[in-house]
PyMOL Python script that loads the backbone (N, CA, C, O; Angstrom):
from pymol import cmd

cmd.read_pdbstr("""\
ATOM      1  N   MET A   1      22.039  31.404   8.012  1.00  0.00           N
ATOM      2  CA  MET A   1      22.279  30.124   7.769  1.00  0.00           C
ATOM      3  C   MET A   1      23.441  29.528   7.390  1.00  0.00           C
ATOM      4  O   MET A   1      23.901  29.802   6.281  1.00  0.00           O
ATOM      5  N   ARG A   2      24.045  28.699   8.166  1.00  0.00           N
ATOM      6  CA  ARG A   2      25.186  27.857   7.670  1.00  0.00           C
ATOM      7  C   ARG A   2      25.622  26.920   6.160  1.00  0.00           C
ATOM      8  O   ARG A   2      24.815  26.038   5.867  1.00  0.00           O
ATOM      9  N   GLU A   3      26.651  27.064   5.376  1.00  0.00           N
ATOM     10  CA  GLU A   3      26.011  26.565   4.286  1.00  0.00           C
ATOM     11  C   GLU A   3      26.720  25.191   4.202  1.00  0.00           C
ATOM     12  O   GLU A   3      27.853  24.809   4.496  1.00  0.00           O
ATOM     13  N   ALA A   4      25.688  24.632   3.721  1.00  0.00           N
ATOM     14  CA  ALA A   4      26.402  22.796   3.506  1.00  0.00           C
ATOM     15  C   ALA A   4      26.036  22.341   4.723  1.00  0.00           C
ATOM     16  O   ALA A   4      26.942  21.950   5.460  1.00  0.00           O
ATOM     17  N   ILE A   5      24.842  22.297   5.134  1.00  0.00           N
ATOM     18  CA  ILE A   5      24.301  21.511   6.777  1.00  0.00           C
ATOM     19  C   ILE A   5      22.641  21.233   6.240  1.00  0.00           C
ATOM     20  O   ILE A   5      22.025  20.357   6.848  1.00  0.00           O
ATOM     21  N   HIS A   6      22.041  21.855   5.291  1.00  0.00           N
ATOM     22  CA  HIS A   6      20.931  21.955   5.114  1.00  0.00           C
ATOM     23  C   HIS A   6      20.337  21.230   3.996  1.00  0.00           C
ATOM     24  O   HIS A   6      20.838  21.708   2.978  1.00  0.00           O
ATOM     25  N   PRO A   7      19.535  20.334   3.703  1.00  0.00           N
ATOM     26  CA  PRO A   7      18.796  19.621   2.300  1.00  0.00           C
ATOM     27  C   PRO A   7      18.501  20.168   1.508  1.00  0.00           C
ATOM     28  O   PRO A   7      17.821  21.191   1.582  1.00  0.00           O
ATOM     29  N   PRO A   8      18.949  19.622   0.431  1.00  0.00           N
ATOM     30  CA  PRO A   8      18.260  20.602  -1.283  1.00  0.00           C
ATOM     31  C   PRO A   8      16.669  20.713  -0.963  1.00  0.00           C
ATOM     32  O   PRO A   8      16.124  20.067  -0.068  1.00  0.00           O
ATOM     33  N   TYR A   9      16.121  21.470  -1.676  1.00  0.00           N
ATOM     34  CA  TYR A   9      14.694  22.015  -0.612  1.00  0.00           C
ATOM     35  C   TYR A   9      14.683  22.345  -2.696  1.00  0.00           C
ATOM     36  O   TYR A   9      15.250  23.166  -3.416  1.00  0.00           O
ATOM     37  N   GLY A  10      13.752  21.234  -2.938  1.00  0.00           N
ATOM     38  CA  GLY A  10      12.844  21.721  -4.534  1.00  0.00           C
ATOM     39  C   GLY A  10      11.768  20.697  -4.433  1.00  0.00           C
ATOM     40  O   GLY A  10      11.532  19.977  -3.463  1.00  0.00           O
ATOM     41  N   PRO A  11      11.050  20.743  -5.771  1.00  0.00           N
ATOM     42  CA  PRO A  11       9.918  20.725  -6.079  1.00  0.00           C
ATOM     43  C   PRO A  11       9.831  19.245  -5.827  1.00  0.00           C
ATOM     44  O   PRO A  11      10.843  18.544  -5.845  1.00  0.00           O
ATOM     45  N   VAL A  12       8.779  18.826  -5.622  1.00  0.00           N
ATOM     46  CA  VAL A  12       8.557  17.426  -5.153  1.00  0.00           C
ATOM     47  C   VAL A  12       6.762  16.235  -5.307  1.00  0.00           C
ATOM     48  O   VAL A  12       6.237  15.750  -4.304  1.00  0.00           O
ATOM     49  N   VAL A  13       6.246  16.058  -6.618  1.00  0.00           N
ATOM     50  CA  VAL A  13       5.143  15.140  -6.233  1.00  0.00           C
ATOM     51  C   VAL A  13       4.830  14.491  -5.429  1.00  0.00           C
ATOM     52  O   VAL A  13       5.315  13.376  -5.618  1.00  0.00           O
ATOM     53  N   PHE A  14       4.101  14.540  -4.333  1.00  0.00           N
ATOM     54  CA  PHE A  14       3.393  13.668  -3.675  1.00  0.00           C
ATOM     55  C   PHE A  14       1.877  12.782  -3.846  1.00  0.00           C
ATOM     56  O   PHE A  14       0.781  13.339  -3.786  1.00  0.00           O
ATOM     57  N   ARG A  15       2.032  11.611  -4.020  1.00  0.00           N
ATOM     58  CA  ARG A  15       0.896  11.169  -4.801  1.00  0.00           C
ATOM     59  C   ARG A  15      -0.040  10.210  -3.346  1.00  0.00           C
ATOM     60  O   ARG A  15       0.518   9.778  -2.337  1.00  0.00           O
ATOM     61  N   ASP A  16      -1.354  10.110  -3.631  1.00  0.00           N
ATOM     62  CA  ASP A  16      -2.021   9.752  -2.166  1.00  0.00           C
ATOM     63  C   ASP A  16      -2.852   8.600  -3.108  1.00  0.00           C
ATOM     64  O   ASP A  16      -3.993   8.708  -3.557  1.00  0.00           O
ATOM     65  N   ARG A  17      -1.861   7.410  -3.267  1.00  0.00           N
ATOM     66  CA  ARG A  17      -2.607   6.151  -3.489  1.00  0.00           C
ATOM     67  C   ARG A  17      -4.111   5.476  -3.384  1.00  0.00           C
ATOM     68  O   ARG A  17      -4.770   4.763  -4.142  1.00  0.00           O
ATOM     69  N   ALA A  18      -4.270   5.882  -2.454  1.00  0.00           N
ATOM     70  CA  ALA A  18      -5.497   5.699  -2.087  1.00  0.00           C
ATOM     71  C   ALA A  18      -6.834   6.444  -2.602  1.00  0.00           C
ATOM     72  O   ALA A  18      -7.937   5.916  -2.743  1.00  0.00           O
ATOM     73  N   ALA A  19      -6.378   8.211  -2.929  1.00  0.00           N
ATOM     74  CA  ALA A  19      -7.476   8.799  -3.503  1.00  0.00           C
ATOM     75  C   ALA A  19      -7.264   9.049  -4.812  1.00  0.00           C
ATOM     76  O   ALA A  19      -8.137   9.805  -5.237  1.00  0.00           O
ATOM     77  N   ASP A  20      -6.021   8.556  -6.105  1.00  0.00           N
ATOM     78  CA  ASP A  20      -5.552   8.870  -6.908  1.00  0.00           C
ATOM     79  C   ASP A  20      -5.464  10.054  -7.040  1.00  0.00           C
ATOM     80  O   ASP A  20      -6.112  10.620  -7.921  1.00  0.00           O
ATOM     81  N   TYR A  21      -4.542  10.811  -6.098  1.00  0.00           N
ATOM     82  CA  TYR A  21      -4.562  12.412  -6.290  1.00  0.00           C
ATOM     83  C   TYR A  21      -3.254  13.104  -6.049  1.00  0.00           C
ATOM     84  O   TYR A  21      -2.691  12.907  -4.972  1.00  0.00           O
ATOM     85  N   ALA A  22      -2.712  13.899  -6.947  1.00  0.00           N
ATOM     86  CA  ALA A  22      -0.754  14.381  -6.831  1.00  0.00           C
ATOM     87  C   ALA A  22      -1.145  15.557  -6.493  1.00  0.00           C
ATOM     88  O   ALA A  22      -2.293  15.923  -6.747  1.00  0.00           O
ATOM     89  N   PHE A  23      -0.253  16.352  -5.859  1.00  0.00           N
ATOM     90  CA  PHE A  23       0.237  17.434  -5.918  1.00  0.00           C
ATOM     91  C   PHE A  23       1.642  17.847  -5.978  1.00  0.00           C
ATOM     92  O   PHE A  23       2.532  17.331  -5.302  1.00  0.00           O
ATOM     93  N   LEU A  24       1.866  19.195  -7.166  1.00  0.00           N
ATOM     94  CA  LEU A  24       2.771  19.501  -6.429  1.00  0.00           C
ATOM     95  C   LEU A  24       3.576  20.652  -5.623  1.00  0.00           C
ATOM     96  O   LEU A  24       3.091  21.755  -5.368  1.00  0.00           O
ATOM     97  N   THR A  25       4.847  20.243  -5.268  1.00  0.00           N
ATOM     98  CA  THR A  25       4.437  21.235  -3.570  1.00  0.00           C
ATOM     99  C   THR A  25       6.277  21.108  -3.720  1.00  0.00           C
ATOM    100  O   THR A  25       6.824  20.524  -4.656  1.00  0.00           O
ATOM    101  N   ARG A  26       7.136  21.906  -2.392  1.00  0.00           N
ATOM    102  CA  ARG A  26       8.085  21.826  -2.858  1.00  0.00           C
ATOM    103  C   ARG A  26       8.747  21.243  -1.358  1.00  0.00           C
ATOM    104  O   ARG A  26       7.994  21.787  -0.550  1.00  0.00           O
ATOM    105  N   SER A  27       9.472  20.655  -0.768  1.00  0.00           N
ATOM    106  CA  SER A  27      10.093  19.663   0.271  1.00  0.00           C
ATOM    107  C   SER A  27      11.329  19.017   0.081  1.00  0.00           C
ATOM    108  O   SER A  27      11.878  18.571  -0.927  1.00  0.00           O
ATOM    109  N   THR A  28      11.697  19.071   1.452  1.00  0.00           N
ATOM    110  CA  THR A  28      12.890  18.335   1.645  1.00  0.00           C
ATOM    111  C   THR A  28      13.172  16.868   1.100  1.00  0.00           C
ATOM    112  O   THR A  28      14.304  16.394   0.996  1.00  0.00           O
ATOM    113  N   MET A  29      12.137  16.291   0.807  1.00  0.00           N
ATOM    114  CA  MET A  29      12.250  14.765   0.820  1.00  0.00           C
ATOM    115  C   MET A  29      12.828  14.338  -0.967  1.00  0.00           C
ATOM    116  O   MET A  29      13.135  15.183  -1.809  1.00  0.00           O
ATOM    117  N   THR A  30      12.840  13.300  -1.104  1.00  0.00           N
ATOM    118  CA  THR A  30      13.296  12.910  -1.814  1.00  0.00           C
ATOM    119  C   THR A  30      12.984  10.798  -2.533  1.00  0.00           C
ATOM    120  O   THR A  30      12.623   9.691  -2.135  1.00  0.00           O
ATOM    121  N   SER A  31      13.301  11.273  -3.334  1.00  0.00           N
ATOM    122  CA  SER A  31      12.847   9.555  -3.781  1.00  0.00           C
ATOM    123  C   SER A  31      13.482   9.245  -5.137  1.00  0.00           C
ATOM    124  O   SER A  31      13.899  10.026  -5.992  1.00  0.00           O
ATOM    125  N   GLU A  32      13.447   7.676  -5.117  1.00  0.00           N
ATOM    126  CA  GLU A  32      14.325   7.080  -6.708  1.00  0.00           C
ATOM    127  C   GLU A  32      13.249   7.678  -7.432  1.00  0.00           C
ATOM    128  O   GLU A  32      13.437   8.609  -8.215  1.00  0.00           O
ATOM    129  N   LYS A  33      11.424   6.868  -7.054  1.00  0.00           N
ATOM    130  CA  LYS A  33      11.253   7.279  -8.162  1.00  0.00           C
ATOM    131  C   LYS A  33      10.834   8.536  -9.035  1.00  0.00           C
ATOM    132  O   LYS A  33      11.232   9.656  -8.713  1.00  0.00           O
ATOM    133  N   THR A  34       9.939   8.319 -10.262  1.00  0.00           N
ATOM    134  CA  THR A  34       9.729  10.162 -10.263  1.00  0.00           C
ATOM    135  C   THR A  34       8.392   9.648 -11.242  1.00  0.00           C
ATOM    136  O   THR A  34       7.891   8.533 -11.388  1.00  0.00           O
ATOM    137  N   ILE A  35       7.982  11.302 -11.976  1.00  0.00           N
ATOM    138  CA  ILE A  35       7.076  10.923 -12.634  1.00  0.00           C
ATOM    139  C   ILE A  35       6.718  12.160 -13.579  1.00  0.00           C
ATOM    140  O   ILE A  35       6.647  13.223 -12.961  1.00  0.00           O
ATOM    141  N   GLU A  36       6.576  12.205 -14.386  1.00  0.00           N
ATOM    142  CA  GLU A  36       6.306  13.384 -15.326  1.00  0.00           C
ATOM    143  C   GLU A  36       5.144  14.194 -15.369  1.00  0.00           C
ATOM    144  O   GLU A  36       4.094  13.687 -15.764  1.00  0.00           O
ATOM    145  N   TRP A  37       5.184  15.448 -14.999  1.00  0.00           N
ATOM    146  CA  TRP A  37       3.868  15.796 -14.711  1.00  0.00           C
ATOM    147  C   TRP A  37       3.537  16.711 -15.378  1.00  0.00           C
ATOM    148  O   TRP A  37       4.482  16.827 -16.159  1.00  0.00           O
ATOM    149  N   GLU A  38       2.442  17.867 -15.743  1.00  0.00           N
ATOM    150  CA  GLU A  38       1.749  18.185 -16.077  1.00  0.00           C
ATOM    151  C   GLU A  38       2.378  18.950 -16.771  1.00  0.00           C
ATOM    152  O   GLU A  38       2.228  18.873 -17.990  1.00  0.00           O
ATOM    153  N   ASP A  39       3.141  19.777 -16.294  1.00  0.00           N
ATOM    154  CA  ASP A  39       4.195  21.069 -16.696  1.00  0.00           C
ATOM    155  C   ASP A  39       5.420  20.095 -17.898  1.00  0.00           C
ATOM    156  O   ASP A  39       6.271  20.885 -18.308  1.00  0.00           O
ATOM    157  N   GLY A  40       5.555  19.144 -18.275  1.00  0.00           N
ATOM    158  CA  GLY A  40       6.093  17.850 -18.965  1.00  0.00           C
ATOM    159  C   GLY A  40       7.560  18.315 -18.345  1.00  0.00           C
ATOM    160  O   GLY A  40       8.434  18.665 -19.138  1.00  0.00           O
ATOM    161  N   HIS A  41       7.790  18.314 -17.076  1.00  0.00           N
ATOM    162  CA  HIS A  41       8.533  18.376 -16.333  1.00  0.00           C
ATOM    163  C   HIS A  41       9.418  17.167 -15.558  1.00  0.00           C
ATOM    164  O   HIS A  41       9.603  17.598 -14.420  1.00  0.00           O
ATOM    165  N   THR A  42       9.735  16.496 -15.622  1.00  0.00           N
ATOM    166  CA  THR A  42       9.990  15.022 -14.348  1.00  0.00           C
ATOM    167  C   THR A  42      10.400  15.501 -13.110  1.00  0.00           C
ATOM    168  O   THR A  42      11.402  16.213 -13.182  1.00  0.00           O
ATOM    169  N   TYR A  43       9.936  15.336 -11.978  1.00  0.00           N
ATOM    170  CA  TYR A  43      10.046  15.465 -10.409  1.00  0.00           C
ATOM    171  C   TYR A  43      10.081  14.045  -9.446  1.00  0.00           C
ATOM    172  O   TYR A  43       9.477  13.046  -9.835  1.00  0.00           O
ATOM    173  N   PRO A  44      10.598  14.046  -8.570  1.00  0.00           N
ATOM    174  CA  PRO A  44      10.919  12.911  -7.585  1.00  0.00           C
ATOM    175  C   PRO A  44       9.363  12.974  -7.508  1.00  0.00           C
ATOM    176  O   PRO A  44       8.757  13.959  -7.930  1.00  0.00           O
ATOM    177  N   VAL A  45       8.650  11.760  -6.889  1.00  0.00           N
ATOM    178  CA  VAL A  45       7.600  11.120  -6.332  1.00  0.00           C
ATOM    179  C   VAL A  45       7.849  10.698  -5.483  1.00  0.00           C
ATOM    180  O   VAL A  45       8.803   9.921  -5.476  1.00  0.00           O
ATOM    181  N   VAL A  46       6.945  11.046  -3.989  1.00  0.00           N
ATOM    182  CA  VAL A  46       6.591  10.181  -3.138  1.00  0.00           C
ATOM    183  C   VAL A  46       5.106   9.948  -2.534  1.00  0.00           C
ATOM    184  O   VAL A  46       4.204  10.689  -2.146  1.00  0.00           O
ATOM    185  N   ASP A  47       5.266   8.794  -2.628  1.00  0.00           N
ATOM    186  CA  ASP A  47       3.507   8.347  -1.697  1.00  0.00           C
ATOM    187  C   ASP A  47       3.374   8.352  -0.844  1.00  0.00           C
ATOM    188  O   ASP A  47       4.243   8.155   0.005  1.00  0.00           O
ATOM    189  N   VAL A  48       1.883   8.644  -0.591  1.00  0.00           N
ATOM    190  CA  VAL A  48       1.423   8.960   0.863  1.00  0.00           C
ATOM    191  C   VAL A  48       0.072   8.016   1.032  1.00  0.00           C
ATOM    192  O   VAL A  48      -0.794   7.757   0.197  1.00  0.00           O
ATOM    193  N   GLU A  49       0.229   7.500   2.714  1.00  0.00           N
ATOM    194  CA  GLU A  49      -1.097   6.838   2.534  1.00  0.00           C
ATOM    195  C   GLU A  49      -2.456   7.665   2.296  1.00  0.00           C
ATOM    196  O   GLU A  49      -3.418   7.269   1.639  1.00  0.00           O
ATOM    197  N   ILE A  50      -2.279   9.479   3.286  1.00  0.00           N
ATOM    198  CA  ILE A  50      -3.092   9.174   3.265  1.00  0.00           C
ATOM    199  C   ILE A  50      -3.222  11.255   3.141  1.00  0.00           C
ATOM    200  O   ILE A  50      -2.297  11.837   3.708  1.00  0.00           O
ATOM    201  N   SER A  51      -4.199  12.076   2.512  1.00  0.00           N
ATOM    202  CA  SER A  51      -3.814  13.053   2.287  1.00  0.00           C
ATOM    203  C   SER A  51      -5.317  13.922   2.806  1.00  0.00           C
ATOM    204  O   SER A  51      -6.105  13.278   3.498  1.00  0.00           O
ATOM    205  N   ASP A  52      -5.516  14.770   2.596  1.00  0.00           N
ATOM    206  CA  ASP A  52      -6.452  15.786   2.476  1.00  0.00           C
ATOM    207  C   ASP A  52      -7.686  15.174   1.877  1.00  0.00           C
ATOM    208  O   ASP A  52      -8.791  15.007   2.394  1.00  0.00           O
ATOM    209  N   VAL A  53      -7.317  14.918   0.850  1.00  0.00           N
ATOM    210  CA  VAL A  53      -8.140  14.087   0.202  1.00  0.00           C
ATOM    211  C   VAL A  53      -9.055  12.893   0.238  1.00  0.00           C
ATOM    212  O   VAL A  53     -10.186  12.896  -0.249  1.00  0.00           O
ATOM    213  N   SER A  54      -8.505  11.895   0.833  1.00  0.00           N
ATOM    214  CA  SER A  54      -8.992  10.779   1.238  1.00  0.00           C
ATOM    215  C   SER A  54      -8.824  10.910   2.937  1.00  0.00           C
ATOM    216  O   SER A  54      -8.142   9.977   3.361  1.00  0.00           O
ATOM    217  N   HIS A  55      -9.130  11.535   3.653  1.00  0.00           N
ATOM    218  CA  HIS A  55      -8.318  11.735   5.404  1.00  0.00           C
ATOM    219  C   HIS A  55     -10.028  11.892   5.909  1.00  0.00           C
ATOM    220  O   HIS A  55     -10.331  13.085   5.909  1.00  0.00           O
ATOM    221  N   PRO A  56     -11.036  11.114   6.274  1.00  0.00           N
ATOM    222  CA  PRO A  56     -12.444  11.376   6.982  1.00  0.00           C
ATOM    223  C   PRO A  56     -12.587  12.402   7.417  1.00  0.00           C
ATOM    224  O   PRO A  56     -13.799  12.584   7.534  1.00  0.00           O
ATOM    225  N   PHE A  57     -11.758  13.669   7.922  1.00  0.00           N
ATOM    226  CA  PHE A  57     -11.429  14.100   9.095  1.00  0.00           C
ATOM    227  C   PHE A  57     -12.360  15.668   8.047  1.00  0.00           C
ATOM    228  O   PHE A  57     -13.192  16.464   8.480  1.00  0.00           O
ATOM    229  N   TYR A  58     -11.752  15.570   6.636  1.00  0.00           N
ATOM    230  CA  TYR A  58     -11.274  16.360   5.808  1.00  0.00           C
ATOM    231  C   TYR A  58     -12.588  16.480   4.814  1.00  0.00           C
ATOM    232  O   TYR A  58     -13.222  17.483   4.485  1.00  0.00           O
ATOM    233  N   THR A  59     -12.835  14.541   4.315  1.00  0.00           N
ATOM    234  CA  THR A  59     -14.023  14.234   3.265  1.00  0.00           C
ATOM    235  C   THR A  59     -15.078  14.752   3.842  1.00  0.00           C
ATOM    236  O   THR A  59     -15.787  15.434   3.102  1.00  0.00           O
ATOM    237  N   GLY A  60     -15.539  14.592   5.395  1.00  0.00           N
ATOM    238  CA  GLY A  60     -16.740  14.419   5.840  1.00  0.00           C
ATOM    239  C   GLY A  60     -17.409  13.560   6.177  1.00  0.00           C
ATOM    240  O   GLY A  60     -18.637  13.529   6.108  1.00  0.00           O
ATOM    241  N   THR A  61     -16.526  12.544   6.690  1.00  0.00           N
ATOM    242  CA  THR A  61     -17.747  11.036   6.669  1.00  0.00           C
ATOM    243  C   THR A  61     -16.772  10.920   8.091  1.00  0.00           C
ATOM    244  O   THR A  61     -16.941   9.873   8.717  1.00  0.00           O
ATOM    245  N   ALA A  62     -15.997  11.674   8.531  1.00  0.00           N
ATOM    246  CA  ALA A  62     -15.832  11.070  10.334  1.00  0.00           C
ATOM    247  C   ALA A  62     -16.855  10.630  11.367  1.00  0.00           C
ATOM    248  O   ALA A  62     -18.048  10.859  11.164  1.00  0.00           O
ATOM    249  N   ARG A  63     -16.576  10.206  12.116  1.00  0.00           N
ATOM    250  CA  ARG A  63     -17.546   9.469  12.891  1.00  0.00           C
ATOM    251  C   ARG A  63     -17.748  10.778  14.169  1.00  0.00           C
ATOM    252  O   ARG A  63     -16.640  11.277  14.365  1.00  0.00           O
ATOM    253  N   VAL A  64     -18.572  11.280  14.842  1.00  0.00           N
ATOM    254  CA  VAL A  64     -18.640  11.739  15.501  1.00  0.00           C
ATOM    255  C   VAL A  64     -18.787  10.833  17.468  1.00  0.00           C
ATOM    256  O   VAL A  64     -19.900  10.345  17.668  1.00  0.00           O
ATOM    257  N   LEU A  65     -18.095  10.733  18.273  1.00  0.00           N
ATOM    258  CA  LEU A  65     -18.530   9.825  19.177  1.00  0.00           C
ATOM    259  C   LEU A  65     -19.128  10.618  20.600  1.00  0.00           C
ATOM    260  O   LEU A  65     -19.034  11.706  21.168  1.00  0.00           O
ATOM    261  N   ASP A  66     -19.421  10.045  20.667  1.00  0.00           N
ATOM    262  CA  ASP A  66     -20.727  10.830  22.174  1.00  0.00           C
ATOM    263  C   ASP A  66     -20.095  10.029  23.501  1.00  0.00           C
ATOM    264  O   ASP A  66     -20.264   8.932  24.034  1.00  0.00           O
ATOM    265  N   THR A  67     -19.257  11.232  23.727  1.00  0.00           N
ATOM    266  CA  THR A  67     -18.209  11.018  24.609  1.00  0.00           C
ATOM    267  C   THR A  67     -18.752  11.704  26.063  1.00  0.00           C
ATOM    268  O   THR A  67     -18.202  11.845  27.156  1.00  0.00           O
ATOM    269  N   ALA A  68     -20.287  12.113  25.475  1.00  0.00           N
ATOM    270  CA  ALA A  68     -21.127  13.133  26.811  1.00  0.00           C
ATOM    271  C   ALA A  68     -21.650  11.232  27.233  1.00  0.00           C
ATOM    272  O   ALA A  68     -21.941  10.841  28.364  1.00  0.00           O
ATOM    273  N   GLY A  69     -21.640  10.729  26.494  1.00  0.00           N
ATOM    274  CA  GLY A  69     -22.683   9.223  27.150  1.00  0.00           C
ATOM    275  C   GLY A  69     -21.739   8.297  27.674  1.00  0.00           C
ATOM    276  O   GLY A  69     -22.141   7.564  28.577  1.00  0.00           O
ATOM    277  N   ARG A  70     -20.377   8.169  27.223  1.00  0.00           N
ATOM    278  CA  ARG A  70     -19.559   7.612  27.850  1.00  0.00           C
ATOM    279  C   ARG A  70     -19.222   7.915  29.182  1.00  0.00           C
ATOM    280  O   ARG A  70     -19.197   7.023  30.029  1.00  0.00           O
ATOM    281  N   VAL A  71     -18.919   9.274  29.493  1.00  0.00           N
ATOM    282  CA  VAL A  71     -18.529  10.006  30.950  1.00  0.00           C
ATOM    283  C   VAL A  71     -19.855   9.972  31.372  1.00  0.00           C
ATOM    284  O   VAL A  71     -19.734  10.185  32.578  1.00  0.00           O
ATOM    285  N   GLU A  72     -21.189   9.823  31.120  1.00  0.00           N
ATOM    286  CA  GLU A  72     -22.282   9.671  32.238  1.00  0.00           C
ATOM    287  C   GLU A  72     -22.101   8.381  32.542  1.00  0.00           C
ATOM    288  O   GLU A  72     -22.149   8.137  33.747  1.00  0.00           O
ATOM    289  N   ARG A  73     -21.865   7.279  31.660  1.00  0.00           N
ATOM    290  CA  ARG A  73     -22.088   5.739  31.840  1.00  0.00           C
ATOM    291  C   ARG A  73     -21.023   5.592  33.350  1.00  0.00           C
ATOM    292  O   ARG A  73     -21.270   5.136  34.466  1.00  0.00           O
ATOM    293  N   PHE A  74     -19.701   6.250  32.716  1.00  0.00           N
ATOM    294  CA  PHE A  74     -18.746   6.160  33.622  1.00  0.00           C
ATOM    295  C   PHE A  74     -19.463   6.261  35.333  1.00  0.00           C
ATOM    296  O   PHE A  74     -19.835   5.456  36.187  1.00  0.00           O
ATOM    297  N   GLU A  75     -19.384   7.597  35.199  1.00  0.00           N
ATOM    298  CA  GLU A  75     -20.055   7.891  36.592  1.00  0.00           C
ATOM    299  C   GLU A  75     -20.985   7.670  37.321  1.00  0.00           C
ATOM    300  O   GLU A  75     -21.130   8.121  38.457  1.00  0.00           O
ATOM    301  N   ARG A  76     -22.130   6.533  36.397  1.00  0.00           N
ATOM    302  CA  ARG A  76     -23.146   5.702  37.189  1.00  0.00           C
ATOM    303  C   ARG A  76     -22.690   4.332  37.248  1.00  0.00           C
ATOM    304  O   ARG A  76     -23.262   3.617  38.070  1.00  0.00           O
ATOM    305  N   ARG A  77     -22.116   4.011  36.805  1.00  0.00           N
ATOM    306  CA  ARG A  77     -21.266   2.464  37.057  1.00  0.00           C
ATOM    307  C   ARG A  77     -20.202   2.548  38.714  1.00  0.00           C
ATOM    308  O   ARG A  77     -20.046   1.841  39.710  1.00  0.00           O
ATOM    309  N   TYR A  78     -19.686   3.855  38.191  1.00  0.00           N
ATOM    310  CA  TYR A  78     -18.019   3.904  39.723  1.00  0.00           C
ATOM    311  C   TYR A  78     -18.293   5.347  40.344  1.00  0.00           C
ATOM    312  O   TYR A  78     -17.243   5.847  40.747  1.00  0.00           O
ATOM    313  N   GLY A  79     -19.552   6.254  40.557  1.00  0.00           N
ATOM    314  CA  GLY A  79     -20.198   7.201  41.105  1.00  0.00           C
ATOM    315  C   GLY A  79     -18.942   8.045  40.687  1.00  0.00           C
ATOM    316  O   GLY A  79     -17.865   7.763  40.162  1.00  0.00           O
ATOM    317  N   LYS A  80     -19.606   9.346  41.197  1.00  0.00           N
ATOM    318  CA  LYS A  80     -18.665  10.541  41.700  1.00  0.00           C
ATOM    319  C   LYS A  80     -18.002  10.375  43.013  1.00  0.00           C
ATOM    320  O   LYS A  80     -18.533  10.022  44.066  1.00  0.00           O
ATOM    321  N   LYS A  81     -16.496  10.747  42.749  1.00  0.00           N
ATOM    322  CA  LYS A  81     -15.756  10.714  44.130  1.00  0.00           C
ATOM    323  C   LYS A  81     -15.884  12.323  44.050  1.00  0.00           C
ATOM    324  O   LYS A  81     -15.798  12.813  42.924  1.00  0.00           O
ATOM    325  N   GLY A  82     -16.099  13.250  45.237  1.00  0.00           N
ATOM    326  CA  GLY A  82     -15.886  14.137  45.365  1.00  0.00           C
ATOM    327  C   GLY A  82     -15.259  14.372  46.890  1.00  0.00           C
ATOM    328  O   GLY A  82     -14.913  15.498  47.248  1.00  0.00           O
TER     329      GLY A  82
END
""", "prot")
cmd.dss("prot")
cmd.show_as("cartoon", "prot")
cmd.util.cbc("prot")
cmd.orient("prot")
């Protein structure tokens, strides 16, 4: 790798405000805001809209759409072209 062209890579806390959940990881993202973590150190914090804790797909609250019924209705209305 070339020197001095990559952003600094370090520990960052990502906080999901909707689920009141935060996790510490490493990233190139930075922030002016900081938070004191459980280990007593202060890290930059990045607020996110959604994470795996609040996303409907991961929480099991996602709705399954009836795509087969939609296709059948479309074919009934407009007929099959073949």
